[in-house]
TIKOL-398246 format. One record per atom (N, C-alpha, C, O, CB): residue number from 1; residue in three letters; chain; x, y, z. Coordinates in Angstrom, 3 decimals. Glycine has a CB too. Layout:
REM residues N
REC NUM ALA A X Y Z $
...
REM end
This chain:
REM residues 98
REC 1 MET A 0.673 17.561 -11.625 $
REC 1 MET A 1.576 18.168 -10.684 $
REC 1 MET A 2.893 18.444 -11.402 $
REC 1 MET A 3.434 17.571 -12.080 $
REC 1 MET A 1.781 17.264 -9.440 $
REC 2 THR A 3.391 19.632 -11.251 $
REC 2 THR A 4.650 19.969 -11.901 $
REC 2 THR A 5.798 19.287 -11.191 $
REC 2 THR A 5.687 18.901 -10.027 $
REC 2 THR A 4.864 21.487 -11.928 $
REC 3 ASN A 6.890 19.143 -11.897 $
REC 3 ASN A 8.055 18.489 -11.327 $
REC 3 ASN A 8.568 19.236 -10.099 $
REC 3 ASN A 8.937 18.611 -9.105 $
REC 3 ASN A 9.156 18.378 -12.369 $
REC 4 ALA A 8.595 20.581 -10.158 $
REC 4 ALA A 9.068 21.375 -9.022 $
REC 4 ALA A 8.174 21.170 -7.804 $
REC 4 ALA A 8.660 21.049 -6.679 $
REC 4 ALA A 9.122 22.865 -9.391 $
REC 5 ARG A 6.865 21.132 -8.037 $
REC 5 ARG A 5.934 20.934 -6.930 $
REC 5 ARG A 6.097 19.541 -6.342 $
REC 5 ARG A 6.042 19.371 -5.124 $
REC 5 ARG A 4.486 21.150 -7.394 $
REC 6 HIS A 6.300 18.533 -7.204 $
REC 6 HIS A 6.511 17.165 -6.743 $
REC 6 HIS A 7.761 17.091 -5.862 $
REC 6 HIS A 7.739 16.461 -4.805 $
REC 6 HIS A 6.637 16.200 -7.946 $
REC 7 LYS A 8.843 17.731 -6.292 $
REC 7 LYS A 10.082 17.719 -5.507 $
REC 7 LYS A 9.873 18.405 -4.164 $
REC 7 LYS A 10.373 17.933 -3.142 $
REC 7 LYS A 11.223 18.407 -6.281 $
REC 8 GLN A 9.132 19.525 -4.156 $
REC 8 GLN A 8.883 20.244 -2.914 $
REC 8 GLN A 8.104 19.359 -1.940 $
REC 8 GLN A 8.399 19.335 -0.745 $
REC 8 GLN A 8.115 21.553 -3.190 $
REC 9 LYS A 7.128 18.645 -2.446 $
REC 9 LYS A 6.316 17.768 -1.617 $
REC 9 LYS A 7.180 16.686 -0.975 $
REC 9 LYS A 6.986 16.358 0.196 $
REC 9 LYS A 5.192 17.133 -2.446 $
REC 10 ASN A 8.123 16.132 -1.720 $
REC 10 ASN A 8.971 15.075 -1.191 $
REC 10 ASN A 9.963 15.567 -0.144 $
REC 10 ASN A 10.543 14.758 0.579 $
REC 10 ASN A 9.712 14.421 -2.311 $
REC 11 HIS A 10.166 16.866 -0.052 $
REC 11 HIS A 11.096 17.395 0.937 $
REC 11 HIS A 10.437 17.590 2.297 $
REC 11 HIS A 11.102 17.987 3.254 $
REC 11 HIS A 11.673 18.708 0.454 $
REC 12 ASN A 9.150 17.318 2.395 $
REC 12 ASN A 8.447 17.435 3.659 $
REC 12 ASN A 8.054 16.035 4.134 $
REC 12 ASN A 6.996 15.524 3.767 $
REC 12 ASN A 7.197 18.353 3.520 $
REC 13 PRO A 8.911 15.419 4.952 $
REC 13 PRO A 8.664 14.031 5.370 $
REC 13 PRO A 7.329 13.851 6.091 $
REC 13 PRO A 6.693 12.804 5.968 $
REC 13 PRO A 9.783 13.562 6.271 $
REC 14 ARG A 6.916 14.842 6.822 $
REC 14 ARG A 5.639 14.745 7.534 $
REC 14 ARG A 4.477 14.664 6.538 $
REC 14 ARG A 3.562 13.857 6.705 $
REC 14 ARG A 5.452 15.956 8.483 $
REC 15 ARG A 4.523 15.497 5.514 $
REC 15 ARG A 3.463 15.492 4.490 $
REC 15 ARG A 3.454 14.162 3.736 $
REC 15 ARG A 2.391 13.613 3.444 $
REC 15 ARG A 3.658 16.669 3.496 $
REC 16 VAL A 4.625 13.659 3.430 $
REC 16 VAL A 4.730 12.376 2.722 $
REC 16 VAL A 4.154 11.258 3.591 $
REC 16 VAL A 3.428 10.397 3.095 $
REC 16 VAL A 6.212 12.067 2.348 $
REC 17 ALA A 4.475 11.269 4.877 $
REC 17 ALA A 3.936 10.257 5.792 $
REC 17 ALA A 2.419 10.375 5.893 $
REC 17 ALA A 1.718 9.364 5.930 $
REC 17 ALA A 4.573 10.396 7.188 $
REC 18 LEU A 1.912 11.602 5.937 $
REC 18 LEU A 0.465 11.801 5.989 $
REC 18 LEU A -0.216 11.290 4.719 $
REC 18 LEU A -1.316 10.741 4.782 $
REC 18 LEU A 0.142 13.282 6.196 $
REC 19 ASP A 0.427 11.467 3.581 $
REC 19 ASP A -0.109 10.930 2.329 $
REC 19 ASP A -0.210 9.405 2.398 $
REC 19 ASP A -1.214 8.824 1.986 $
REC 19 ASP A 0.775 11.354 1.135 $
REC 20 ALA A 0.830 8.766 2.918 $
REC 20 ALA A 0.815 7.309 3.055 $
REC 20 ALA A -0.279 6.871 4.023 $
REC 20 ALA A -1.003 5.913 3.751 $
REC 20 ALA A 2.184 6.797 3.535 $
REC 21 LEU A -0.398 7.562 5.142 $
REC 21 LEU A -1.441 7.224 6.110 $
REC 21 LEU A -2.838 7.408 5.527 $
REC 21 LEU A -3.740 6.625 5.826 $
REC 21 LEU A -1.289 8.074 7.362 $
REC 22 ALA A -3.026 8.426 4.705 $
REC 22 ALA A -4.327 8.645 4.071 $
REC 22 ALA A -4.684 7.486 3.146 $
REC 22 ALA A -5.836 7.054 3.107 $
REC 22 ALA A -4.328 9.966 3.287 $
REC 23 GLU A -3.710 6.986 2.408 $
REC 23 GLU A -3.962 5.841 1.528 $
REC 23 GLU A -4.352 4.613 2.351 $
REC 23 GLU A -5.306 3.913 2.014 $
REC 23 GLU A -2.715 5.534 0.662 $
REC 24 ILE A -3.616 4.356 3.423 $
REC 24 ILE A -3.909 3.216 4.294 $
REC 24 ILE A -5.293 3.369 4.922 $
REC 24 ILE A -6.059 2.408 4.981 $
REC 24 ILE A -2.833 3.081 5.395 $
REC 25 GLU A -5.610 4.567 5.388 $
REC 25 GLU A -6.910 4.826 6.011 $
REC 25 GLU A -8.053 4.575 5.027 $
REC 25 GLU A -9.055 3.954 5.380 $
REC 25 GLU A -6.974 6.270 6.533 $
REC 26 PHE A -7.901 5.057 3.801 $
REC 26 PHE A -8.927 4.853 2.778 $
REC 26 PHE A -9.184 3.360 2.559 $
REC 26 PHE A -10.332 2.916 2.520 $
REC 26 PHE A -8.506 5.522 1.452 $
REC 27 ILE A -8.115 2.605 2.419 $
REC 27 ILE A -8.253 1.164 2.161 $
REC 27 ILE A -8.855 0.456 3.370 $
REC 27 ILE A -9.814 -0.304 3.231 $
REC 27 ILE A -6.884 0.541 1.810 $
REC 28 LEU A -8.305 0.698 4.537 $
REC 28 LEU A -8.733 0.003 5.748 $
REC 28 LEU A -10.185 0.301 6.099 $
REC 28 LEU A -10.965 -0.619 6.346 $
REC 28 LEU A -7.839 0.386 6.908 $
REC 29 ILE A -10.547 1.562 6.123 $
REC 29 ILE A -11.909 1.932 6.510 $
REC 29 ILE A -12.909 1.477 5.447 $
REC 29 ILE A -13.995 1.003 5.782 $
REC 29 ILE A -12.016 3.458 6.728 $
REC 30 SER A -12.553 1.616 4.178 $
REC 30 SER A -13.449 1.165 3.116 $
REC 30 SER A -13.717 -0.334 3.229 $
REC 30 SER A -14.866 -0.767 3.138 $
REC 30 SER A -12.856 1.494 1.739 $
REC 31 LEU A -12.671 -1.122 3.427 $
REC 31 LEU A -12.850 -2.571 3.559 $
REC 31 LEU A -13.661 -2.921 4.810 $
REC 31 LEU A -14.479 -3.840 4.788 $
REC 31 LEU A -11.484 -3.273 3.605 $
REC 32 HIS A -13.431 -2.193 5.883 $
REC 32 HIS A -14.201 -2.419 7.107 $
REC 32 HIS A -15.690 -2.134 6.873 $
REC 32 HIS A -16.557 -2.908 7.280 $
REC 32 HIS A -13.660 -1.535 8.253 $
REC 33 LYS A -15.966 -1.008 6.209 $
REC 33 LYS A -17.365 -0.662 5.928 $
REC 33 LYS A -18.014 -1.685 5.003 $
REC 33 LYS A -19.185 -2.029 5.166 $
REC 33 LYS A -17.456 0.737 5.304 $
REC 34 MET A -17.249 -2.164 4.038 $
REC 34 MET A -17.785 -3.186 3.139 $
REC 34 MET A -18.090 -4.461 3.917 $
REC 34 MET A -19.137 -5.078 3.718 $
REC 34 MET A -16.793 -3.479 1.991 $
REC 35 GLY A -17.184 -4.853 4.795 $
REC 35 GLY A -17.403 -6.048 5.610 $
REC 35 GLY A -18.646 -5.932 6.464 $
REC 35 GLY A -19.415 -6.885 6.588 $
REC 35 GLY A -16.205 -6.308 6.491 $
REC 36 SER A -18.845 -4.767 7.053 $
REC 36 SER A -20.043 -4.550 7.872 $
REC 36 SER A -21.306 -4.578 7.024 $
REC 36 SER A -22.298 -5.202 7.399 $
REC 36 SER A -19.946 -3.216 8.617 $
REC 37 TYR A -21.268 -3.909 5.894 $
REC 37 TYR A -22.435 -3.837 5.015 $
REC 37 TYR A -22.838 -5.221 4.515 $
REC 37 TYR A -24.024 -5.545 4.457 $
REC 37 TYR A -22.151 -2.915 3.829 $
REC 38 TYR A -21.856 -6.027 4.157 $
REC 38 TYR A -22.140 -7.340 3.572 $
REC 38 TYR A -22.205 -8.462 4.607 $
REC 38 TYR A -22.301 -9.630 4.229 $
REC 38 TYR A -21.091 -7.672 2.543 $
REC 39 SER A -22.156 -8.145 5.892 $
REC 39 SER A -22.113 -9.195 6.919 $
REC 39 SER A -23.327 -10.115 6.889 $
REC 39 SER A -23.217 -11.292 7.231 $
REC 39 SER A -22.002 -8.570 8.284 $
REC 40 ASP A -24.481 -9.594 6.484 $
REC 40 ASP A -25.691 -10.424 6.450 $
REC 40 ASP A -26.168 -10.683 5.022 $
REC 40 ASP A -27.331 -11.014 4.791 $
REC 40 ASP A -26.806 -9.758 7.250 $
REC 41 LYS A -25.261 -10.528 4.083 $
REC 41 LYS A -25.585 -10.745 2.670 $
REC 41 LYS A -24.774 -11.939 2.150 $
REC 41 LYS A -23.827 -12.379 2.801 $
REC 41 LYS A -25.291 -9.456 1.821 $
REC 42 PRO A -25.141 -12.448 0.999 $
REC 42 PRO A -24.406 -13.606 0.452 $
REC 42 PRO A -22.908 -13.314 0.277 $
REC 42 PRO A -22.520 -12.226 -0.148 $
REC 42 PRO A -25.010 -14.019 -0.899 $
REC 43 ILE A -22.094 -14.290 0.606 $
REC 43 ILE A -20.637 -14.151 0.514 $
REC 43 ILE A -20.199 -13.812 -0.903 $
REC 43 ILE A -19.223 -13.084 -1.085 $
REC 43 ILE A -19.949 -15.436 0.976 $
REC 44 ALA A -20.891 -14.315 -1.896 $
REC 44 ALA A -20.536 -14.033 -3.293 $
REC 44 ALA A -20.674 -12.536 -3.595 $
REC 44 ALA A -19.883 -11.982 -4.359 $
REC 44 ALA A -21.429 -14.855 -4.254 $
REC 45 ASP A -21.675 -11.885 -2.996 $
REC 45 ASP A -21.845 -10.436 -3.184 $
REC 45 ASP A -20.679 -9.673 -2.558 $
REC 45 ASP A -20.156 -8.722 -3.139 $
REC 45 ASP A -23.184 -9.960 -2.569 $
REC 46 TYR A -20.288 -10.108 -1.370 $
REC 46 TYR A -19.141 -9.488 -0.680 $
REC 46 TYR A -17.862 -9.682 -1.490 $
REC 46 TYR A -17.085 -8.744 -1.665 $
REC 46 TYR A -18.966 -10.086 0.741 $
REC 47 GLN A -17.651 -10.879 -1.976 $
REC 47 GLN A -16.452 -11.157 -2.765 $
REC 47 GLN A -16.414 -10.317 -4.035 $
REC 47 GLN A -15.364 -9.786 -4.396 $
REC 47 GLN A -16.383 -12.641 -3.119 $
REC 48 ARG A -17.535 -10.195 -4.706 $
REC 48 ARG A -17.613 -9.390 -5.936 $
REC 48 ARG A -17.341 -7.920 -5.614 $
REC 48 ARG A -16.604 -7.248 -6.335 $
REC 48 ARG A -19.010 -9.548 -6.614 $
REC 49 ALA A -17.942 -7.424 -4.526 $
REC 49 ALA A -17.775 -6.015 -4.150 $
REC 49 ALA A -16.329 -5.708 -3.778 $
REC 49 ALA A -15.795 -4.672 -4.177 $
REC 49 ALA A -18.701 -5.662 -2.980 $
REC 50 THR A -15.692 -6.592 -3.022 $
REC 50 THR A -14.301 -6.329 -2.642 $
REC 50 THR A -13.372 -6.418 -3.847 $
REC 50 THR A -12.428 -5.637 -3.971 $
REC 50 THR A -13.848 -7.314 -1.560 $
REC 51 THR A -13.640 -7.368 -4.728 $
REC 51 THR A -12.841 -7.471 -5.952 $
REC 51 THR A -13.002 -6.214 -6.797 $
REC 51 THR A -12.020 -5.659 -7.291 $
REC 51 THR A -13.246 -8.718 -6.765 $
REC 52 ASP A -14.241 -5.772 -6.960 $
REC 52 ASP A -14.488 -4.543 -7.725 $
REC 52 ASP A -13.807 -3.340 -7.072 $
REC 52 ASP A -13.227 -2.502 -7.763 $
REC 52 ASP A -16.000 -4.285 -7.852 $
REC 53 PHE A -13.876 -3.255 -5.749 $
REC 53 PHE A -13.226 -2.159 -5.020 $
REC 53 PHE A -11.722 -2.162 -5.276 $
REC 53 PHE A -11.140 -1.120 -5.579 $
REC 53 PHE A -13.508 -2.271 -3.505 $
REC 54 ILE A -11.104 -3.308 -5.158 $
REC 54 ILE A -9.658 -3.418 -5.374 $
REC 54 ILE A -9.294 -2.995 -6.789 $
REC 54 ILE A -8.316 -2.277 -6.995 $
REC 54 ILE A -9.176 -4.857 -5.111 $
REC 55 ASP A -10.078 -3.438 -7.760 $
REC 55 ASP A -9.797 -3.094 -9.158 $
REC 55 ASP A -10.134 -1.637 -9.479 $
REC 55 ASP A -9.303 -0.918 -10.034 $
REC 55 ASP A -10.578 -4.015 -10.085 $
REC 56 ASN A -11.337 -1.201 -9.135 $
REC 56 ASN A -11.801 0.127 -9.513 $
REC 56 ASN A -11.061 1.252 -8.790 $
REC 56 ASN A -10.845 2.322 -9.360 $
REC 56 ASN A -13.273 0.241 -9.241 $
REC 57 GLU A -10.680 1.017 -7.559 $
REC 57 GLU A -9.974 2.043 -6.783 $
REC 57 GLU A -8.459 1.922 -6.890 $
REC 57 GLU A -7.725 2.648 -6.219 $
REC 57 GLU A -10.383 1.962 -5.328 $
REC 58 LYS A -7.995 1.010 -7.730 $
REC 58 LYS A -6.559 0.830 -7.976 $
REC 58 LYS A -5.788 0.643 -6.655 $
REC 58 LYS A -4.795 1.318 -6.385 $
REC 58 LYS A -5.996 2.045 -8.754 $
REC 59 ILE A -6.285 -0.288 -5.861 $
REC 59 ILE A -5.711 -0.525 -4.536 $
REC 59 ILE A -4.266 -0.999 -4.618 $
REC 59 ILE A -3.449 -0.609 -3.783 $
REC 59 ILE A -6.544 -1.547 -3.779 $
REC 60 THR A -3.929 -1.824 -5.594 $
REC 60 THR A -2.539 -2.285 -5.678 $
REC 60 THR A -1.603 -1.110 -5.961 $
REC 60 THR A -0.485 -1.081 -5.446 $
REC 60 THR A -2.390 -3.366 -6.775 $
REC 61 GLN A -2.035 -0.148 -6.763 $
REC 61 GLN A -1.203 1.033 -7.026 $
REC 61 GLN A -1.071 1.891 -5.765 $
REC 61 GLN A -0.001 2.435 -5.489 $
REC 61 GLN A -1.802 1.872 -8.183 $
REC 62 LYS A -2.160 2.009 -5.002 $
REC 62 LYS A -2.111 2.775 -3.749 $
REC 62 LYS A -1.136 2.115 -2.765 $
REC 62 LYS A -0.349 2.797 -2.108 $
REC 62 LYS A -3.530 2.884 -3.116 $
REC 63 LEU A -1.197 0.795 -2.672 $
REC 63 LEU A -0.280 0.090 -1.772 $
REC 63 LEU A 1.164 0.204 -2.252 $
REC 63 LEU A 2.080 0.316 -1.437 $
REC 63 LEU A -0.678 -1.385 -1.656 $
REC 64 ALA A 1.371 0.176 -3.551 $
REC 64 ALA A 2.721 0.356 -4.091 $
REC 64 ALA A 3.251 1.749 -3.741 $
REC 64 ALA A 4.435 1.912 -3.447 $
REC 64 ALA A 2.728 0.148 -5.627 $
REC 65 LYS A 2.371 2.745 -3.774 $
REC 65 LYS A 2.768 4.110 -3.387 $
REC 65 LYS A 3.196 4.142 -1.921 $
REC 65 LYS A 4.215 4.743 -1.583 $
REC 65 LYS A 1.603 5.111 -3.628 $
REC 66 VAL A 2.424 3.501 -1.059 $
REC 66 VAL A 2.769 3.455 0.364 $
REC 66 VAL A 4.100 2.738 0.557 $
REC 66 VAL A 4.947 3.194 1.325 $
REC 66 VAL A 1.655 2.750 1.177 $
REC 67 ARG A 4.286 1.624 -0.134 $
REC 67 ARG A 5.552 0.889 -0.033 $
REC 67 ARG A 6.720 1.766 -0.472 $
REC 67 ARG A 7.771 1.777 0.169 $
REC 67 ARG A 5.503 -0.395 -0.887 $
REC 68 ARG A 6.533 2.499 -1.564 $
REC 68 ARG A 7.592 3.384 -2.060 $
REC 68 ARG A 7.929 4.465 -1.026 $
REC 68 ARG A 9.100 4.756 -0.783 $
REC 68 ARG A 7.167 4.039 -3.394 $
REC 69 ILE A 6.901 5.050 -0.425 $
REC 69 ILE A 7.110 6.092 0.595 $
REC 69 ILE A 7.872 5.521 1.784 $
REC 69 ILE A 8.835 6.124 2.259 $
REC 69 ILE A 5.755 6.685 1.064 $
REC 70 LEU A 7.442 4.367 2.260 $
REC 70 LEU A 8.103 3.761 3.425 $
REC 70 LEU A 9.524 3.315 3.106 $
REC 70 LEU A 10.402 3.375 3.966 $
REC 70 LEU A 7.295 2.571 3.930 $
REC 71 SER A 9.749 2.877 1.896 $
REC 71 SER A 11.062 2.359 1.496 $
REC 71 SER A 12.109 3.457 1.345 $
REC 71 SER A 13.306 3.191 1.454 $
REC 71 SER A 10.940 1.599 0.193 $
REC 72 GLU A 11.667 4.690 1.094 $
REC 72 GLU A 12.610 5.788 0.852 $
REC 72 GLU A 13.567 6.030 2.018 $
REC 72 GLU A 14.685 6.501 1.810 $
REC 72 GLU A 11.848 7.056 0.564 $
REC 73 SER A 13.143 5.713 3.230 $
REC 73 SER A 13.983 6.009 4.391 $
REC 73 SER A 15.016 4.912 4.688 $
REC 73 SER A 15.815 5.051 5.614 $
REC 73 SER A 13.110 6.216 5.606 $
REC 74 PHE A 15.003 3.841 3.918 $
REC 74 PHE A 15.938 2.743 4.153 $
REC 74 PHE A 17.158 2.839 3.243 $
REC 74 PHE A 17.078 3.327 2.116 $
REC 74 PHE A 15.239 1.404 3.946 $
REC 75 ASP A 18.259 2.373 3.746 $
REC 75 ASP A 19.488 2.297 2.975 $
REC 75 ASP A 19.370 1.114 2.006 $
REC 75 ASP A 19.028 0.003 2.410 $
REC 75 ASP A 20.739 2.145 3.914 $
REC 76 ASN A 19.652 1.365 0.744 $
REC 76 ASN A 19.543 0.281 -0.235 $
REC 76 ASN A 20.903 -0.278 -0.639 $
REC 76 ASN A 21.043 -0.906 -1.689 $
REC 76 ASN A 18.810 0.769 -1.467 $
REC 77 THR A 21.897 -0.042 0.203 $
REC 77 THR A 23.219 -0.604 -0.033 $
REC 77 THR A 23.158 -2.122 0.140 $
REC 77 THR A 22.582 -2.624 1.105 $
REC 77 THR A 24.269 0.022 0.927 $
REC 78 LEU A 23.757 -2.839 -0.804 $
REC 78 LEU A 23.760 -4.298 -0.718 $
REC 78 LEU A 24.786 -4.763 0.306 $
REC 78 LEU A 25.897 -4.240 0.383 $
REC 78 LEU A 24.054 -4.925 -2.094 $
REC 79 GLY A 24.383 -5.761 1.090 $
REC 79 GLY A 25.283 -6.336 2.073 $
REC 79 GLY A 26.052 -7.504 1.490 $
REC 79 GLY A 26.017 -7.742 0.282 $
REC 79 GLY A 24.515 -6.778 3.303 $
REC 80 LYS A 26.750 -8.235 2.355 $
REC 80 LYS A 27.534 -9.393 1.918 $
REC 80 LYS A 26.656 -10.474 1.283 $
REC 80 LYS A 27.127 -11.278 0.479 $
REC 80 LYS A 28.302 -9.980 3.101 $
REC 81 ASP A 25.394 -10.481 1.650 $
REC 81 ASP A 24.456 -11.461 1.101 $
REC 81 ASP A 23.824 -10.991 -0.210 $
REC 81 ASP A 22.917 -11.641 -0.730 $
REC 81 ASP A 23.367 -11.759 2.114 $
REC 82 ASP A 24.298 -9.871 -0.739 $
REC 82 ASP A 23.821 -9.292 -2.001 $
REC 82 ASP A 22.361 -8.834 -1.903 $
REC 82 ASP A 21.642 -8.814 -2.902 $
REC 82 ASP A 23.969 -10.312 -3.136 $
REC 83 MET A 21.929 -8.465 -0.680 $
REC 83 MET A 20.577 -7.948 -0.457 $
REC 83 MET A 20.661 -6.656 0.331 $
REC 83 MET A 21.596 -6.454 1.107 $
REC 83 MET A 19.693 -8.984 0.286 $
REC 84 ASP A 19.674 -5.771 0.130 $
REC 84 ASP A 19.597 -4.585 0.967 $
REC 84 ASP A 18.761 -4.924 2.204 $
REC 84 ASP A 18.275 -6.047 2.336 $
REC 84 ASP A 18.986 -3.376 0.180 $
REC 85 ASP A 18.594 -3.956 3.107 $
REC 85 ASP A 17.890 -4.212 4.369 $
REC 85 ASP A 16.450 -4.679 4.148 $
REC 85 ASP A 15.982 -5.594 4.825 $
REC 85 ASP A 17.892 -2.956 5.227 $
REC 86 ILE A 15.755 -4.055 3.211 $
REC 86 ILE A 14.362 -4.423 2.957 $
REC 86 ILE A 14.280 -5.833 2.385 $
REC 86 ILE A 13.486 -6.650 2.852 $
REC 86 ILE A 13.700 -3.417 1.995 $
REC 87 GLU A 15.092 -6.119 1.381 $
REC 87 GLU A 15.076 -7.465 0.790 $
REC 87 GLU A 15.356 -8.530 1.844 $
REC 87 GLU A 14.715 -9.580 1.869 $
REC 87 GLU A 16.111 -7.567 -0.345 $
REC 88 ARG A 16.311 -8.247 2.705 $
REC 88 ARG A 16.686 -9.201 3.748 $
REC 88 ARG A 15.507 -9.461 4.692 $
REC 88 ARG A 15.257 -10.602 5.081 $
REC 88 ARG A 17.902 -8.679 4.543 $
REC 89 HIS A 14.798 -8.411 5.050 $
REC 89 HIS A 13.669 -8.543 5.974 $
REC 89 HIS A 12.483 -9.256 5.323 $
REC 89 HIS A 11.723 -9.946 6.002 $
REC 89 HIS A 13.235 -7.166 6.472 $
REC 90 MET A 12.330 -9.093 4.039 $
REC 90 MET A 11.175 -9.650 3.326 $
REC 90 MET A 11.411 -11.041 2.734 $
REC 90 MET A 10.479 -11.650 2.208 $
REC 90 MET A 10.778 -8.718 2.229 $
REC 91 LYS A 12.611 -11.536 2.811 $
REC 91 LYS A 12.964 -12.755 2.074 $
REC 91 LYS A 12.156 -13.991 2.470 $
REC 91 LYS A 12.032 -14.912 1.663 $
REC 91 LYS A 14.413 -13.045 2.271 $
REC 92 ASN A 11.609 -14.041 3.672 $
REC 92 ASN A 10.889 -15.235 4.104 $
REC 92 ASN A 9.369 -15.100 4.029 $
REC 92 ASN A 8.643 -15.923 4.588 $
REC 92 ASN A 11.283 -15.572 5.504 $
REC 93 ILE A 8.893 -14.074 3.346 $
REC 93 ILE A 7.446 -13.925 3.198 $
REC 93 ILE A 6.923 -15.047 2.301 $
REC 93 ILE A 7.481 -15.327 1.240 $
REC 93 ILE A 7.080 -12.522 2.608 $
REC 94 ASP A 5.865 -15.668 2.741 $
REC 94 ASP A 5.245 -16.752 1.973 $
REC 94 ASP A 4.115 -16.148 1.142 $
REC 94 ASP A 2.985 -16.029 1.616 $
REC 94 ASP A 4.709 -17.901 2.920 $
REC 95 PHE A 4.424 -15.768 -0.097 $
REC 95 PHE A 3.458 -15.112 -0.972 $
REC 95 PHE A 2.413 -16.088 -1.482 $
REC 95 PHE A 2.630 -17.300 -1.508 $
REC 95 PHE A 4.168 -14.458 -2.143 $
REC 96 TRP A 1.288 -15.547 -1.880 $
REC 96 TRP A 0.210 -16.341 -2.470 $
REC 96 TRP A 0.712 -17.030 -3.719 $
REC 96 TRP A 1.492 -16.472 -4.490 $
REC 96 TRP A -1.014 -15.463 -2.794 $
REC 97 LYS A 0.250 -18.246 -3.901 $
REC 97 LYS A 0.587 -19.012 -5.096 $
REC 97 LYS A -0.692 -19.633 -5.649 $
REC 97 LYS A -1.566 -20.029 -4.878 $
REC 97 LYS A 1.656 -20.110 -4.784 $
REC 98 PRO A -0.812 -19.721 -6.944 $
REC 98 PRO A -2.009 -20.350 -7.535 $
REC 98 PRO A -2.029 -21.858 -7.281 $
REC 98 PRO A -2.959 -22.544 -7.706 $
REC 98 PRO A -2.066 -20.075 -9.053 $
REM end
């Protein structure tokens, strides 16, 4: 995609939102179909398939794209607490730990 075309795409908020929704739809429906398909199969097969799906379809990159799209509409000015609005809202998330 050329730089000019990329800039034009970003100027259409509806198109950008639709792109984000398409990524979410792909992930959600794919995982749902996998869950249904593997419902009567060994859990290890389901776990392997979902892991492969996440890796092969670059799901973390797709989710990062959605996060970037959603984040664009927020003000990133730091407040008195030295955080922007998104950081402030996310600060209490209990992330996975090994």
